[in-house]
C-alpha positions as CSV (number, residue, x, y, z in Angstrom):
1,M,72.0,63.5,35.5
2,P,70.1,66.8,35.1
3,E,69.1,68.5,38.3
4,A,65.4,68.3,39.3
5,L,63.6,71.7,38.9
6,P,60.8,73.0,41.0
7,I,57.7,73.7,38.9
8,A,57.0,77.3,37.9
9,T,53.9,78.6,36.2
10,V,53.0,81.6,34.1
11,R,51.6,84.4,36.1
12,T,50.6,86.8,33.4
13,Q,51.3,87.6,29.8
14,V,50.8,90.8,27.9
15,T,51.9,92.3,24.5
16,V,54.3,95.2,24.7
17,P,55.7,97.3,21.8
18,L,59.5,98.0,22.0
19,A,61.5,100.7,20.5
20,F,65.3,101.2,20.5
21,P,67.2,104.5,20.2
22,D,68.4,103.6,16.7
23,G,64.8,103.3,15.5
24,Y,64.4,99.6,15.5
25,T,60.9,98.6,16.7
26,T,59.2,95.3,17.4
27,T,56.4,93.8,19.5
28,V,57.0,91.2,22.2
29,R,54.9,89.0,24.3
30,V,56.0,89.4,28.0
31,F,55.6,86.5,30.3
32,T,55.8,86.8,34.2
33,F,56.1,83.8,36.4
34,K,55.1,82.3,39.8
35,G,57.3,79.8,41.6
36,L,60.8,80.9,40.4
37,V,63.4,79.5,42.9
38,D,65.1,82.9,43.7
39,G,61.9,84.9,43.9
40,R,63.0,87.6,41.6
41,E,60.9,89.2,38.9
42,H,62.5,87.7,35.8
43,L,60.8,88.1,32.4
44,A,60.5,86.0,29.2
45,L,60.1,88.0,26.0
46,G,58.4,86.1,23.2
47,L,59.9,87.6,20.0
48,G,58.8,87.2,16.4
49,D,56.8,84.1,15.6
50,W,57.6,82.6,19.0
51,A,54.4,80.5,18.9
52,G,55.3,79.1,15.5
53,A,58.8,78.3,16.9
54,L,57.1,76.3,19.7
55,D,55.0,74.4,17.3
56,R,58.0,73.5,15.1
57,L,59.9,72.3,18.2
58,A,56.9,70.2,19.3
59,A,56.9,68.7,15.8
60,G,60.5,67.7,16.1
61,G,61.9,70.6,14.1
62,E,64.7,73.1,14.9
63,P,64.5,74.5,18.5
64,P,64.0,78.2,19.0
65,L,66.8,80.7,19.5
66,V,67.0,81.7,23.1
67,R,69.1,84.3,24.9
68,P,69.4,84.5,28.7
69,H,70.3,88.3,29.1
70,S,71.3,89.5,32.5
71,E,70.0,92.8,33.5
72,C,72.4,95.8,33.1
73,L,70.8,99.1,34.1
74,T,73.8,101.1,33.1
75,G,74.1,99.5,29.7
76,D,70.6,98.5,28.8
77,V,69.0,101.7,29.9
78,F,71.5,104.4,30.2
79,G,73.7,103.3,27.3
80,S,76.9,103.0,29.3
81,Q,79.9,102.1,27.1
82,R,81.9,100.5,29.9
83,C,80.3,97.1,28.9
84,D,78.6,95.6,25.8
85,C,75.3,94.8,27.4
86,G,73.2,97.4,25.7
87,P,74.4,96.4,22.2
88,Q,74.0,92.8,23.0
89,L,70.4,93.3,24.1
90,R,69.6,95.2,20.9
91,E,71.2,92.6,18.7
92,A,69.5,89.7,20.5
93,V,66.1,91.2,20.2
94,Q,66.4,91.6,16.5
95,R,68.1,88.3,15.8
96,I,65.5,86.3,17.8
97,A,62.6,88.3,16.3
98,E,63.8,87.3,12.8
99,T,63.5,83.5,13.6
100,G,61.1,83.3,16.5
101,G,62.2,82.6,20.1
102,F,62.7,84.0,23.5
103,L,64.8,86.4,25.4
104,L,65.0,85.7,29.1
105,Y,65.5,89.0,30.9
106,L,67.1,88.0,34.2
107,R,67.3,90.3,37.2
108,Q,70.9,89.6,38.2
109,E,72.7,92.9,37.9
110,G,76.5,93.0,37.9
111,R,76.9,89.3,37.2
112,G,74.7,88.7,40.2
113,I,76.3,91.0,42.8
114,G,73.7,93.8,42.5
115,L,73.7,97.4,41.2
116,Y,75.4,99.1,44.1
117,A,78.1,96.5,44.3
118,K,78.6,96.8,40.6
119,L,79.1,100.5,40.8
120,D,81.6,99.8,43.7
121,A,83.4,97.5,41.3
122,Y,83.5,100.2,38.7
123,A,85.5,102.3,41.2
124,L,87.9,99.5,41.7
125,Q,88.3,99.0,37.9
126,D,89.2,102.7,37.7
127,A,92.0,101.8,40.1
128,G,93.4,99.2,37.8
129,L,91.5,95.9,38.6
130,D,89.6,94.0,35.8
131,T,86.0,93.3,36.1
132,Y,86.4,89.9,37.7
133,Q,89.2,91.0,40.1
134,A,86.9,93.9,41.2
135,N,84.2,91.5,42.3
136,V,86.6,89.4,44.2
137,A,88.1,92.4,45.9
138,L,84.6,93.2,47.2
139,G,84.3,89.7,48.7
140,R,82.0,88.4,46.0
141,G,82.4,85.8,43.4
142,E,83.8,86.5,40.0
143,D,80.3,85.6,38.5
144,E,77.4,84.8,40.9
145,R,74.8,84.3,38.2
146,D,72.6,81.2,38.5
147,Y,70.4,80.1,35.6
148,T,68.1,77.8,37.6
149,A,65.2,80.3,37.2
150,A,66.0,80.5,33.4
151,A,65.7,76.7,33.1
152,Q,62.4,76.9,35.0
153,M,61.1,79.5,32.6
154,L,62.0,77.5,29.6
155,A,60.3,74.4,31.1
156,T,57.2,76.4,31.8
157,L,57.1,77.6,28.2
158,D,57.7,74.0,26.9
159,V,61.1,74.8,25.5
160,P,63.2,71.7,26.4
161,R,65.6,72.3,23.5
162,V,67.2,75.5,22.5
163,R,69.8,77.2,20.2
164,L,71.5,79.4,22.8
165,L,72.5,82.9,21.7
166,S,75.5,83.5,23.9
167,S,79.3,83.5,23.8
168,N,79.4,82.5,27.5
169,P,80.1,78.8,28.0
170,D,79.0,78.9,31.6
171,K,75.4,79.6,30.4
172,A,75.4,76.5,28.3
173,E,77.0,74.4,31.0
174,Q,74.5,75.4,33.7
175,L,71.5,75.1,31.5
176,T,72.6,71.6,30.3
177,R,73.1,70.5,33.9
178,L,69.6,71.8,34.6
179,G,68.1,69.6,31.9
180,V,67.9,72.0,29.0
181,D,69.2,70.5,25.7
182,V,71.5,73.1,24.2
183,V,71.8,71.8,20.7
184,E,73.8,74.7,19.5
185,R,75.6,77.8,21.0
186,V,75.3,80.8,18.6
187,P,77.9,83.4,19.4
188,T,77.0,87.1,19.9
189,S,78.8,89.8,18.0
190,V,81.7,91.8,19.4
191,F,80.9,95.3,20.3
192,L,84.3,96.8,20.9
193,S,84.9,100.5,21.8
194,P,87.8,102.3,23.5
195,A,85.7,102.5,26.6
196,N,85.1,98.7,27.0
197,A,88.3,97.2,25.5
198,D,89.7,96.1,28.8
199,Y,86.3,94.8,29.9
200,L,86.0,92.7,26.7
201,A,89.5,91.4,27.0
202,A,88.8,90.2,30.5
203,K,85.6,88.6,29.3
204,A,87.4,86.8,26.5
205,A,90.1,85.5,28.8
206,K,87.5,84.2,31.3
207,A,85.5,82.6,28.4
208,A,88.6,80.8,27.1
209,E,89.4,79.6,30.6
210,A,85.8,78.3,31.0
211,E,85.9,76.5,27.7
212,A,89.2,74.8,28.7
213,E,87.6,73.7,32.0
214,V,84.6,72.3,30.3
215,A,86.8,70.4,27.7
216,E,88.9,69.0,30.6
217,A,85.8,67.9,32.5
218,E,84.5,66.1,29.4
219,V,87.8,64.2,28.9
220,A,87.8,63.3,32.6
221,E,84.2,62.1,32.4
222,A,84.9,60.0,29.2
223,D,88.0,58.5,30.8
224,A,86.0,57.6,33.9
225,E,83.4,55.9,31.8
226,A,86.0,54.0,29.8
227,A,87.6,52.8,33.1
228,E,84.3,51.6,34.4
229,E,83.5,49.8,31.2
230,R,86.9,48.0,31.3
231,A,86.5,47.1,34.9
232,G,83.1,45.4,34.1
233,R,84.3,43.6,31.1
234,T,85.3,39.9,31.2
235,P,87.8,39.0,28.4
236,D,87.1,35.9,26.4
237,R,90.8,35.0,26.5
238,P,93.8,35.9,28.4
239,V,95.2,39.4,27.6
240,Y,99.0,39.4,27.2
241,R,101.0,42.7,27.4
């Protein structure tokens, strides 16, 4: 059963022009919120014909393309090549603008551990740890991101169903648990460079591990439901084995 969400409301909305270093430009509708569970200043960016996408969804049509994008100051702003966050943000903005939808810009730097801790983790990665091992070595979780606020934002914007632009199965699993109907997971592109090869390899391994865990959980749930059904069934005739 989906988790109950506290109600959030739109605080303000304003139109902002965007321009990327490669020359791509677009205009977004930026939404701010009141009542988000973690108290952080997350943003929803309405891209392309986002209003038309909402109308189509309300009429029973295809849900909008949505990407929850976690803030990465080093990648999004400074163009760091140690990760793929900047290129993913650039790609997501254009892909969503082409179809109409939302980018949720979530203020959870460093997979939720914060900017300073992320830079500490960089130093540990320079010493040979991967991105997840470095977080653990700092006494933090491998990935501390929580998408409750993202689900609240979608509920506030009347987006109960989404096509999720993400290659991360944890995002889909968390949003589903929080009551968002993820009808499709659309993978992001791979932005490989010599500087981020180890980082992307660690991400791919973690995603495969998460996919396996989700599949195992689904099988266990189906087995449990089948066992309950068998336990509650009264055979019409004796069953001989």
